[in-house]
Each structure stands twice: as C-alpha cells, then as structure tokens.
N, C-alpha and C positions, 0 to 999 in steps of 0.2 A: 500451156505449161507442159513440160516433158513428164514422162512417167517417173524418172528419177527425182525430179523436183517435187512431184506429188508425194512420192514416198518420203522424202526428207521432211516435207511439211507435216505429213501425217505422223511421222515418228516423233517430231518435236511436240505435236499436239498430244500424243500418248504420254510423253514424259511430263508435260504440264498437267494433264488430267491425273496422272498417277501421283505427282507431288501434291496436287490439290486434295485428292482423296486422302492421302496420308495426313495432311494437316487437319482436315475435317475430322478424321477418326481420332486424332490426338485431342482435338477440342472436345468432342463428345465424351471421350474416356476420362477427361480431366475436368469436367464441368464443375465438380465440387472440390477440386484440389486447391488448397490454400496456396496463394502466391502464383498460381498459374495464369499466364497471359494468353489470350486468344491468339492463335496462329492464323496468319493470312498470307497466301502465296501471291507474290507480286509478279505479274506477267507483262511482257511488252512484245510488240510485233517485231519480227526480224526480217530484214530485206537484204538482197544482194543486187546492187545497182538500183534499177527501178522496179525490180520484181520482188514480190513477196517471197519470203523464205521461212515461213512458219512462225512459231512463237518462242520467245525466250523467257526462261525462268530467271527473273532478276534476284530472287531470294525469298526468304520467309521472314515476315515482320511479326513483331509481338505487339498486339493491340491492347493497351491499358489506358485508363484515364488517370494520369499522374496527379491531377489536382484533387480528385476524390480520394486517392490513396493517401496523399499528404494530409488531408483533413481527417481521414479515418485514423491515421497514426496519432495525430494530436488528440483525438477523442479517446484513443486507447490509453494514452498517458494520463488524461484527465480522470478516466475511470480508475486507473491504478492509484492515483493520488487520493481520491475521495474514498475508495474502498479501504485502503490501508488505514487512513485516519479513523474511519468509522469502526473498523474491526478492533483497533486498540482502545478507542474510547469506550466501546461496548464492554471490553474486559474490565476497565476501571469502574465503569458504572455498575457492573455485576458485582465487583468486589465491595462496593459501598452498600449495595442492596436497595431495592425499591421500598418506599415507605409502606408499612403494614406487612411486609414480607418477613417471615420468621428469620431471625439472625441478621437483619439489616441494621445499619447504623442507627436509623431512626427508631427502630424497634428496641434496640439495646438501650438507647437513652430513655425511651418511654418506660421500659422495664425497671431501669434504675430509679427513675422518678417515682414510679409506683411503689417500689420497695421502700423508699425513704418515707413516703406518706404512711404506708402500712406500719412501719417500725415506729414512727412518731406516735401512732395511736396506741401502740403496746410496747413501750420502750423496755419493758421487763422480759419480753419474749426473745429467747435466744434464737429460736427458729427464724424470727423476722430479722433479727440482726444478721443472721447467717445469709438470708436472702439479699440483704443490702450488700454484704461483702461479695457474694457470688455475682450479683448483677453488675457491680462495679468492676469486678475482675473480668467478666465477659465483655464489658464495654472496652476495657483496656486491650484485651486480646483482639477484639475486632479492629480497633484502630491500628494496632500493630500489623494485623494481617493485610489491611488495606495498603499500608506503607510497603509491606513486602511485595504485594502484588504490583504496585506501581513500579518498583525497582525490577520486578520480574518482566514487566512490559518493556522497560528500557533495555534489559538484557536480550530479550527476544528480538527487539528491533535492531540491536547491535549485531546479533548473529545474522539476521536477514540481510542487513546491509552488506556483510561480508559475502554472503551467498550471491547477492545480485552483482557485486563488483566482480566476483569470479566469473559469473555468467557473461557479464559485459566483455570482460577481457577475452574469453574464449570465442564469443560470437564475433567480435570485431576482428579478431585474428582470422577467422574463417572467411569473413567478408573480404578482407585484404587478399587472401589467397584466391578467392573467386574472381576478384578484380583482375588479378594477374592471368588467371586461366582464360577469362573472357577475352582479354586483349590478345592472348596467344592464338585462340581459336579463330577470332575474327581476322587476325593477321594472316592466318593460313587459309582463309577463305571458307571456313566451316561455320555451321550454324551454332551460335552460342546461346540460343534462347533458353535451353534447358538449364544452363548455369545461371542465367538471369532470373529464372523462376526460383531457383534455390536461394539466390541472393536476396530476392524480395521476401521470401519466407523467413530468412534469418533476420532481416531488418524488422519485419513485423513482430518477430518473437521478442525483441527488446524494446519495441516502441512503447510498451506499458511502463518500462523502467525509467526511460528518459524520453521526453518528446523530441522527435527527430525530424529534420528536414533533409531530403535527398537532393544533392546537387550533381548534375551531370558533368563528367569530365571527358577528355578526348578518348577515342577508341573504345568506348563502352564502359570505362571506369566510372565510379561514382564517389562522391565525398559525402560524409554525414556530419551535420552540425546540429547541436541542440537548439531548442527554441530560444534559450537564453544566450545563444551566441558562442557556445563552447565547441570548438572543432574536435570531433571525436574520431574522424577518419578522413585522411587526405593523403594517400600513399601508405606508408607503414602504419600499422595499428599502434595507438599509444599504449603506454603501460599505466593502468589505473591501479592505485595501491590503497589498501585500507587494512588496518590492524585491529581486529576485535579484541575485547577484553573478556576475561572469564567471569568476573563478578563486578556488578555495578552497585555502588552505595549512593545515597542521596548527595553526599559531598562531592561526587565525581562529576565534573563538567568538562567541556572543551576548553574553557578559559583556564581552569585549574591544571590543565595538562593531563587529566586522568582519562580522557576519551579522545579518540582519533577522528580526523576528518579524511575524506578521500583526497588523493593527489593524482594529478595527471602529468606523467613524465616528470615527477618530482615537484610539481607546482601545486600547493594546497588550494583547495576550493572551499570558499567560505559558504558552507551550506546553511548557516544560520541567517544569512542576509536575505532580505526580501527580494533582492535583485541578483541572487546567485545564478550562475550560468547553467546550472543543472536543475533548475526548478521545474516543477510541473508534473513529475511522474511519481511512481511508487518509491523510487530511491530517495527523492527529496522528502516525501511524506514520512519515510522511516526516520530520517534525521529530525524532522519536525516533531515526531512522537518522542524520540529519545531525548532531544535537547530542549524542547519547548513544552509540548502538551503534558508529558509526564512530570517534568520539573515543576511546572505551574501547579499541577494537581498535588504534588508532594508539598509544595510551599503552602498551599491552602490547608492541606491536612495538618501540617505542622502548626499553622495558625489556630486551627480548631483545637489541637491538643494543648496548645499554650493557653487558649481561653479556658479550657476545662481545668487545667492546673491552677490558673490564677483565680478562678472562682472559689476554690477551696483552700487556697494558700493564704487567704486574708486572716490575720489574727483576730479580727473583730468577729469572725464566725466561730472560731474555737479559741477562747482565751487561754487555754492550756498550752498553746503553741509558743515555743520560745523563738526569739529572733534567729533567722537562718534555718529554722526547722521546716521541712516540707509539709504540705497538707495531705489530704486524702489521696491525691494523685501526685506522682513525683516524676522527676527526670532521672530514670534509672535508679531510683531510691534516694536521690539527692534533691535539694531545692533547685528550682528552675531559675536560670539567669538569662535575660533577653539576648545577650551576646551569643548564646549557644542554642539558637532556635532550630538551625538546620538539622533535619532528621529527628526532631523531637518526637514525632509520632511513632517512630520505630523504637524509641527509648521509653515511651510512656509506660509507667508501672504503678501498680497499687502500692500504697504505703504498707510495708511489711508489719507495721505496728498493729494493724487490724486483722492480719491474716494468721490464724492459728498454725497453718502449715509452715509459716516462716518464723514462728516463735512469737507472734503477736497474740492479741486477745480481742474478741468481738466486742467486749464491753467498752472499748475505747471509742467505738462509733457513737456510743451514748454519752460517755463521760469525758471524752477529750483525748486527742492523740498524745498529749503530754501528761496525762493523768498517771499517777503512780499506783493507784489502787482503785477498785470499783467504787462508784458512788451510789447515789440514790437511784434505784432501779426504776423509779417512776418519773425521772427527769427526762423530758422529751425536748428540752430547749435546743440542744445541739442538733438533734435529728431534724427538727423543724428548720433550724438555720441552714442546714445542708440542703434541705429541699428548696428553701427560698433562694439560696445561692444558685441552684441549678436552673431555676425558672425566671430569675430576674433578668431584665434586659441590660446589656452592657455593650460597649463598643470594643470590638476586637482591636488589638494593637498592631496586627500585621496581616499579611495575605491580602487577597482581593476584597476581603470583607471590611477592611479598615474604613472607619467613617460611618458604618451602619450600626444600629443598636439592635441586638438580637438576644433571644434566649439561647440556651445551649441547643435545644431542639430546632429552633429556627435557623441557627447557624449550620447545623447538619443538613437541614433541608435546602438551604442556599448552596451548600457545597455540592450536593447531589444535583441540584438544578443547573449549576454551571456546567457540570460534566455532561448532563443529559442534553442540554441545549446545544452544546458543541457536537454531541453525537448525532442529534437529529439534523443539524445543519449539514454534517458530513454525509449522512444518509440521503438527504435531499439532493445534495450535489451529485452523489453517486447515481441516483435515479435519473436525474437530468442527463448526466454524462452517458449513462447506458442507453437512454433513449436516443440521444444524438448519435452514439456509436452504431446502434442498430439501424438507424435511418441511413447512415453513410455506408454501412455494409450492404444494405439493400440496393443503394444506388450503384455500388461497386459491382454487385451481381448483375444488375440490369445492363451495365456497360460491358459485361464479360461475355461468356459463352451463352448464346441463345440456341437451344437444341432444335427448335422449330426451324430457325433460319439455317442452321447447319445441315439439317436434313434436306432442305430445299437446295442448298448449294451442292450437297452430295448427289442429288438427282441430276442436276445440271452437269456435274463432273462426269457422271456415268454416261449421260447422253453424248458428251463430247468425246469420251473414250470410245463409245460405240461407233460414232461417226468417223473418227480417225481409223479405227480398226476396219471399218467397212471400206475406207479408201485404200488401205493397205491390201485388203483382200481383192478389191477390184483391180488394183495395179498388178497384183500377183497373177490374176486371171489374164490380164492383157499381155503380160510378159510370156506366160505359158502359151498363149495363142500365137504370139509372134515366133516363139521357138518352134512351134509345130508347123509353121508355114514353110 
C-alpha cells in the first residue's frame, strides 16, 4: 500500500471515529431525555478496485423499539381515561359525603329522623320543633349542593374538553410541520434524527388524550390514527372543533342541542357511542363524565329528591293537606308532578308554611300544614306520622333504584354506594394501567441508551482514533525521511 493510500485510509478512520464519538457523547448526554432515540453510526468498508480504501460513514441511525413505544402510548391513554373518571367520581362522592361524616347526606337524614323522634316526645317544645325545621332545611340545602356540584363537575369537564382540543390542534400542527422539515432535511442529505426526537416527544405528549398508532410514510413522514380508527394526521393536520358552554344545567344534553361534541374537519364525532373512534383516552373520559356519569348521578339524585317529596306529600299523613297542596318538601314551593322530575334535586325546597323566616309557623309541624290555627300542644300524631313516613320502606318510582324497596336512609346509602363503586372501579383500573405503563417505560429504557455499553464503545472509538492518528504520524515521518534524502 502506498503512503498516500495509508493516509487516505487513516483519515477516513479518523472521520469515522470522530462521528462515532460524537454519537456516543449525544447518547450519554441524553440518556434521560424523553423522546430521545439512541444514535448509532453505520459504517461500511470502502474500496477502489480490489484494494481497500478506508471506511465509509453511511449515516447515523436512530435506534428505538417501535412496538414498545406503541404499547406504552396506549397505556398512557388508558391511564388518562381511568384517572379522569376516578377524579370526577371522587368529587361527586365527596359532595355526597361518607356515612357518619359531619354534613354528609346520610348524617343529614339521620339528624332529621332524630329531630322528628325528639319532637314527637315533646310536641309542645318550640325548641324541638325548631330543630325539626332546621334539620329538614339542612337536608334540603345539602341535596341542592350535591346537584350544584354535579353540574359543576359537568362544567369543569366541558372546559377541560375545550383545553384538550386546543392542545390537540396545536400539537398536530407542529407534528405536520416537523414531517415537512424531516423530509426536507433527508432530501438534502442531512441528519434529521433531532427533529424525529422532537416529533416523538410531541406524539407522546398527546398520547394520554387519545390512544394513538403511528404509521410510517415515505421519506420519514408519519401518519397518526386513533385506536378507534380515526385518522388524526396524514398530510395536513385536521381541524378539530369544539365549543364549550359557560353554564350547564341538568336539562342540557347533547341530544337537546345544549352541549357540543367535537368535530374533525366539520364531521361530528359521536363521543357517546361505545364504538366511537376517539375512545380510550382522557378526552373520551371527559365526555363520559359530562354526558353519562354526571347525568346518571343527577338522575339518581332527582329520584332520591322525588322519593323524599312523595313520602311527605301523602294526605294520609297530614289530613289538613288540601288536594294539590305540597307536603313538607316541595318542588320550588309547589307540588311535585312526575313529568317535571329532571333537576328536581336542584329545586327541592322546604315548605315555607313551617319556616318562620318565610312567614310560616313552627306549630304547623305539629298541627298540620293546612291548619289555620295552633291546636293541642300535646298532639304528637303528625310528628310520629312524619317519622314513620321517613323510615318506612317504599319502592322509588324512578332512577336506578326503581324496583327496590328502601327507607329514605337506605336510598341515600345506595346512592352513595353506586357512586363509590364506580369510583373504586376507576381507581382499580388506574392502578392497573399505571403498573402496565411503568413496566412498559422500564422496557423502553432498557432498549434505549445503556451508559455502560456506551462507555465501552467510547473506549473502542478512542482506540481506533489513536490507531489512525498513529498511522498518519508514521506516514508523516516517512514522507519527511524521503524529503530529507
């Protein structure tokens, strides 16, 4: 081999060692960087005719396990779904209150029942009648507050949907731009791996919102499709639209036209369907909360309010009631009609006839709501009847309780139990999903940058650099010797 040939081979070796060292340094520096793919310099032997002509740097490849990344993204979406449902169910559960907890629904009913028993033992006591009125009023206020909180949950979900849609639009647009930049860089023969890292990080950032599958396209482009089959990106980014509302009341639903659904390029997506194309992430979970979970919780609360009203609206309990006159509990001061049950819990009110602050009188709790004047102060029949009405078992006419026979307290306990069961199920799903996500993240790290391996490769690269440098030095010495001859 000639001296010039040796120099050429050594120079190509130096270049290869330098590029390898650069890639290894990048790997070690980004070992904990999200979205980073391990760099590996691809080399091949170069020859001229039948003679070796050094080494050729073919390029720098990005080493990732696409299967693990795809599964990890689906696990991200599953975590987002279960966490979102668990968070909102917990808010409803907290609004109802745990049995025995001060201010809970069960405690309010127990206090009302206790006040009726105490008043029946001393019907002449104004203080005890006052306790009945106050405990009944507190019960009504608590039912109203639960209804308000449920609608607050729906409004919060609606606002979060708007935020996630905005985030999706912005991120998909940036991924579209990166697709274009990657194609341009590769077309010009440049390394586009840094942009691919950025693109992976962007996809990861929205994988919790919608479960995504990444599909490779020509020249480094990618397409994104939801697990349910909705094409979210394949060329230009789509326009995802959603219009939030300022206030949500129980009567507002998607079917009534009061609430919006998302649309992609003007095409509405049915998020209420079990087979909707965007199912599986936090976005679908928010629609589930707004349109299903909270609506069902409101319907059951309305059924509970109806049961409470009907227990005391029966004329057989209070003979002084006239036909069409409400009982102790009312629908915004009026008699309840079954056709107007929606949002009843938000309208539940104490009959003003027993509230001195509203122009009523406490003695009507003892003598009857329709009584024109105080009666015998020792008559406890009505108070005992009210207590019996509260504790007797009856079958609710609506809600998920229909067909069961319950006391008022039992109905409240069933209501809390239904919410708590769903909350615990969502929490269990979240724990499972998080465990699966952590396992997949660990696998992803294992297939990523191994610093021990990188350091070994760095030592080999340094040895190769030294060997090629030594060849250049030797060639230089030979040339100098020849020049001196």
